[in-house]
Each structure stands twice: as C-alpha cells, then as structure tokens.
C-alpha positions as CSV (number, residue, x, y, z in Angstrom):
1,M,185.3,61.7,36.3
2,K,186.8,58.4,35.0
3,I,188.4,55.9,37.4
4,T,190.4,52.9,36.4
5,L,190.7,50.0,38.8
6,Q,193.0,46.9,38.8
7,T,192.2,43.9,40.9
8,L,194.8,42.2,43.0
9,T,192.9,38.9,43.3
10,P,190.2,37.3,41.1
11,L,186.7,38.8,41.4
12,W,183.9,36.4,42.1
13,T,180.9,37.4,40.1
14,G,179.9,33.9,39.0
15,G,176.9,33.0,36.9
16,V,174.3,30.4,37.3
17,D,176.7,27.5,36.8
18,Q,179.0,28.9,39.6
19,T,181.9,29.6,37.3
20,C,183.7,32.9,37.1
21,D,184.0,33.1,33.3
22,R,183.5,36.8,33.0
23,L,182.8,39.9,35.1
24,H,179.1,40.2,35.8
25,E,178.3,43.9,36.1
26,T,175.1,43.3,38.1
27,G,176.9,41.3,40.7
28,L,179.6,43.9,41.1
29,I,177.0,46.7,41.4
30,G,175.1,44.6,44.0
31,S,178.2,44.1,46.0
32,L,179.1,47.8,45.9
33,R,175.6,48.7,47.0
34,W,175.7,46.2,49.8
35,W,178.9,47.6,51.2
36,Y,177.7,51.2,50.7
37,E,174.6,50.4,52.8
38,V,176.8,48.8,55.5
39,L,178.9,52.0,55.7
40,V,175.8,54.3,55.8
41,R,174.1,52.2,58.5
42,G,177.4,51.9,60.5
43,L,177.8,55.6,60.6
44,G,174.2,56.1,61.9
45,G,172.5,56.9,58.6
46,Y,169.4,55.4,57.0
47,A,169.4,53.0,54.0
48,C,166.2,51.3,53.1
49,D,165.8,47.6,52.5
50,P,165.2,47.5,48.7
51,T,163.6,44.1,49.0
52,G,161.2,45.1,51.9
53,E,157.9,46.9,52.2
54,D,159.6,50.1,53.3
55,R,161.7,50.5,50.2
56,C,162.2,53.8,48.3
57,P,160.6,56.0,47.2
58,D,158.4,56.6,50.3
59,K,154.9,58.0,50.2
60,D,156.3,61.5,49.9
61,G,158.6,60.6,47.0
62,N,161.8,60.7,49.2
63,R,164.7,58.3,48.7
64,C,167.5,57.1,51.0
65,V,171.1,57.9,50.2
66,A,171.7,54.4,48.8
67,C,168.8,54.7,46.4
68,E,169.9,58.2,45.4
69,L,173.3,56.8,44.3
70,F,172.4,53.3,43.1
71,G,168.9,53.9,41.9
72,C,165.4,52.5,42.7
73,T,162.0,52.3,41.1
74,G,161.7,55.4,38.8
75,W,165.2,56.7,39.7
76,A,168.4,55.8,37.7
77,R,171.8,55.2,39.3
78,K,174.1,58.1,39.3
79,F,177.1,56.5,37.7
80,R,178.1,54.2,34.8
81,L,180.2,51.1,35.1
C-alpha cells in the first residue's frame, strides 16, 4: 500500500545546527513511534522503553507492539518511508 501525505504546516525535523533545511527521516520516524507508544499506553496496552533495561526483545524473544511495527534489536521495521 502506498500513501501520499501533504503537510499543512512546516515539519520540524531540524539537524544539529537547529535549522529545518530538509526532512530528516529519522526524526520523523522517531516522532511517529513516540505518538504510537502514547496511543498504545493510553489504550491500556504495553509498549517497552527502547532506551531502558526492559527493552525488547525480552528473555523469551517477545516484542511489544511498538517494536513489532517500528523495529528493535534484530527486528526490522515493517514499513518503508
């Protein structure tokens, strides 16, 4: 499935020098993941903290829904941007 999006306002995905000279894919994916985790947790689901000690995969090799979609160590993200 291919989806085309058009922004209504400028996207802030600035670089090191804090200028928005181009769209930084990593910043956009990070923002999407953050909002996805907010929705999952807000609806009572579980999303790991990818920067914490309890990140995915767990000792049994299971992954949370956010890691299933956006990827984690040893697991690729399920979409291309």
